[in-house]
N, C-alpha and C positions, 0 to 999 in steps of 0.2 A: 550220471544224470545229465541230460541235455539242458542247456540254458534256454529258457522260454524266449519267445519273440519280444515280450514286454521287457524282460530283463535286459536283452541286448539293446533295446531302444533306450532304456534307462541309463545303461553304461555309456551309450553314444552321447546322450545329452550331457552327462557328467564330464565326459572327455571334452566336448565342445566348450562347456562353461570353464573348465580348467584351462583350456588353450586360450580362450578369450581373456581370462584373468591374467595369464602370463604375458599376453601381448599388451594389455593395459599397463602392466608394471614396467614393460620395456619402454613405454612412452611416457613415463613419469619421472619426476625428480623429487628428491626428498631433502628437506632441511631439518636437521635435528640438533639438539644441544641442551645446554643448561645455563640459566642466568642466575647467578648467585645473589642472594639478598633482594630478590624481586617478588616476594610473596604478595599475592593479590593484584599484581600489576598486569595489565593487558599488553601482550606482545602482538604486533601487527606484521603481516607479510604483505608487501606492496609491490606492484609491478610498475616499472618505469618505462613508458614508451617514449617516442619522440615528442608527443604532444601533451601527455598527462601522466600523473602518478595515481594508481588506483589500488585501493585495499582489496585484496583477493581472499584473505583469511585472517583469523585472529585466534588467540588462545589466552585464557586467564591463567596466569602462572600460579602454581601451588607452592608449598613450602620447599619442595625439592628443586623447584625452578626448571624442571624438565619441559621440553616442548618438542613438537614434531609437526611439520607441514608436508603434505604430499600434493603435488600439482601436476597437471598435464604439461609435458614439455613441448616446445615449439620446434620448428624445423631449422632454426637459426639461433645464434646467441642472443640472449636478452638480459637486461639488468633488473635486479630486484632489490628491495630494501627490507631489512628488519627494523621496525620502529618501536622504541620503548620510550614513552613520554615524548620529549623533544630531541632525543638522540637517535641516530640511525647508523646502521652498518650496511655498506654497499656489497651486493652479491652479484656475481656473474654466473649464469647457467648456460653452458655451451654444449652440453651433452646430457644423456641420461645418467644421473649421478646422485650420490648422497653427500651433502655438504654438512659438516659438523661444526657448529659454532658454540664455543664456550666463552662466557663473558661475565664481568662484574657489573651489577646494576649501576653503581656509582659513576664509573667511567666507561659506560657501555660502548660508546662510539670509537674509543681508541684502545681500550684494554680488553682485547679479545683474541682468541686463537682460532685458526682455520685449519680444517682437515678435509681432504677430498676434492678440493678445487684450487688448482694452481693459479687460475685467473683471479679468483676472489682474494687469494693471498697477495698477489701482485697489486691488486686494486687497493688493498690496505696500505701498501707502501706509497701509492700515488696520493691517497687521501691524507696521509700523515705529512707528506711533502707539501701538498697544497695548503694544509692547515698551518704549517710552519711559515710558508710564504705570506699567508693572510695575516698572521700574527706579526711578522716582520714589517709588513706595510703599516699595520695599525700603530706599532711602536714608533716607526720612523715618522709617521704623520704627526704624532703627539710631540715628538722631539723637535720637529721642524716648526710646528705651530708655537711651541714655547721658546723658539730661537736657540735651542741647544745645538742645532745643526745648521750649517750654511746651506745655500741652495746647491752648490757643487757637491757637498758631502751627501746631501739628501739624494740627489740624482744618482751618484755613484753607488750608494748603498742599495738603492732600489734596483739598479741594473745588476748588482751583485746577487741579490736575492732571486731575481728572475732567472739569471743564468744558472744558479745552483739548482733550481727546480728543473729547468730545461735539460741540464746534463743528466740528471737522474731519470727523467722521463724518456729522454732519447735512448738511454741504455736499455730501458724496459721495452721500448717500441722496437728497437733494432733486434732485440733478442727473439721476438716473435710477433710479426706483423698480423698474424691470424688471431692473436689473442684478443678477447674483449677488453683486456686491460690496456692494450695499445690504443684502441678506440677511445676508451675512457680517459686516458692520459692526455690525448689531443684536445679534449673539450673541457678541461678544467678552467675555472675562471677565478679571478680576484677582483673584487669590487665590480662584478658583473662584466668584466672584460676578459676575453680569451687570453690566456698566457702565451700560447702559441699563436702568432699573428699570421693568418692565411694570406695576407697581402705583403708579407715579408718573403723575399726570394729564398732565404735559407729555410724558413719554417714551412713554406708551401711544399717543399720536397717531401716532408714527412706526411702531409695530408695526401699527396699523390701516391706515395708508396702504400699507405694503409688502404686508401680508396681502391687501388688496383687489385690488391689481394682480396679485399672483402667482396668486390664486385665479382671476382672469379669463384671464391670459395663459398660465399653465402648469397647466391643470386636471389633468394626469396626474402632476404632481410630488408625491411623498410629502412633500416639504418644504413645498409650498403648503398641503396639507391640515393638516400639523402646525402650521404658523404660524397658520393660521386658528383651529384648536382652542385653541392656546396663547393667542392674543389674546382670543378670546371668553371663556376661563376667567378671564383677568386682568380683563377688563371686568366680568364677573359678580361677581368678588370685590370690586372697587371699589364697585360698586353695592350689594352686600350689606353692606359695611362702613358705607356712608353710611346705608342703611336701618336698620341696627342702631343706629347712633348716634342717629338721629332718634327711633326707637322707644324707645330707652333714655332719652333726654332727656325725652320725653313722660311716660314711666312714673314717673320719679323726681320730676317736677314735680307729679304728681297728688296726692301726699301726702308733702310734704317731711319732716315729722316722723317718720312711720313708716319711710320709706325711709332716712333718715339712720341710724336704729337698725339697720335690716336690713342695710345695706351697711357698717356699721362694722366695723373690723378691730382686733383686739388680739393682738399677737404679741410674742415675746421678741426683744430686740436682742442684740448680741454679748456684752453683760454679763449676759445672761439676765434683763434687766429688761423687764417688760411695757410696751409702748408702744402707745397707742390712736390710731387715725387721727382720731377725734373730738376728741382733745386739741389738734389743730392748728387748730381752728376760729378764724377771725379772720385766717388767712393763706391765700394762694393755695397750693394743694397739687398737686404733680405726683405722682400715684399710679402707680407703675411695678411691673409684674409681670415678673420676669425669672429667669434662672438663670445663675450665673457660670461654670458648666461648659461653656456653649455657646461656639462659635467667635466669635460676634458680640459677646460681652460687653464686651471691652475697648473696641472702637470705640463701642459704645452708651453706655458710661459716660463716655467722653470727650465725647460730644455732650451728655449730661446735665450734665456739669460745666461746660461752656461756658455753658449757660443758668443753672445754679445760681450760678456766679460773678458773672454779670451782675445777677441779681436777689436775691442773698443778703440776708436781712433782711426782705424783702417776700414771699418765697415759701419753701416747704419741699418737699423730696422725701421721700416715704415709699415706700421700695423694698422690695417683698416678694420674697424669693428662694424658689425651690422646689428648691434644690440638695439632693441626697441625702447629700452628704458634708459634715457639719457643720464639720469642721476646715478643709476647703478653702474653704467659705463664709466662715468667720470670718477666715481669713487674707486673703481678698480684701476683705471688708467693713471691716476695721480701718483700711484706708487711704482710705476714702471719707468725705467731710465731711458727708453727709446721714444721715437715719435709715434704718438697714438692719435689717430683721427677717426672720425665716425661718419658713416653714410646714413643720413636720416631717411633715405628712401627704402632702407631695409631690403627685403626680398624683391622689391620692384626696381632695384638699382640696375643701371645699364652695365655696371662693372661685372655683374654675374655672367652676362653674355660675353662681354669683351674678353674676359679672362677665363672663360669656360669653367666657372666655379660650380662643381657638382655637390660639394659638401665642405664643411669646415673641420679643421683648418686646411687652407690651400696656400702653398708657399711657392714663390718664384724667386730666382736669383737674378740680379741685374749686375752687369759688369761696370767697370769704371767709366766706360764710354756711354752708358745709359741703355745698353742693349739687354733685353731679356734673353738669358742664355740657357736656363734650365727650370723645369718644373719639378719640385721635390716630391718624391714618392716615399712611402713608409720604409722601404728597404735602404734608402740612402743614408749615408753618414753625413749629417748636416754640417758638422764642423769641417770635415774633410772637403766637402764641396765648396765651402766658403774659402778655404785655404787655397784651392786651385786658382781662384780669381784674384788673389792678393799679389 
């Protein structure tokens, strides 16, 4: 018996639908798993873009705790979250794949297993390392505030914790620059500050490496473009700071007598006594422009005190504050062992122009002859730079 024209058309339609269905599946990713002891709890799947986190699906878990999400994949790696109450699991989707997550409801964000995504597994390691560093910071701050730690001990232990995270993160990044986990590790924060400093000469090399690979491998990714722009801006700032420092050094050496007068500062201290920067000639001076009202002030002064304690007697710190609240400034300055003065003109001060102050803190080093010899940047070892002038 011959197949009728209608039957052939019906078979053709079925074939087309089947092909379309197969193509759709090829452009999807699936996240499945089981959450133990999470009966009646809602599990959310969220997408994390550069600018926002959006809920894209949810499921109310039953007694068995099983769940499944299927979503259209993108043409580049992207980050997602599984959210259960106030706990989250970070996911990376970089291909058409099935990721299996099994977790306990109680410790959902840390007590889980991953199958089907090496990037997501690596991200778990990054998250645990970042959590450990955040907890270390919290514990050290409490001990420092209760005076269980000296300033030197506090700073040393903070640096130790940061370096431990960086070493683990570097190993992960070096193992696969293409991995979303490498990108993820670069942008982890503690207390809202990036752990890897893009303005540090050592750290910027990591941003450069990942940016180059992502720009080539994932040209359609908004993250690749953002990382490229971010890295180029940081490199530009590093070069600008270096150029400014060199130009400033040449300028002040051209006529040392006139420039010493031009760059001299005379401001009142906490006792309302005028203190001149030029009065410190004969000592190495660390000239620091700052504001105690800023978030970084405590950590910055701890670092200064480490240097001051080491070289006290051979160097001095002349710290100029631009705080608007005189009483708050005085309460903070009274506990500091170096010279603290305040400019009540605030952001209208001529010092901002004279010393090319773009942000706080800004630090200059002055030699024993009263010459400004260096503008400190974030990658400099402050203690070592002071030692060079002694």
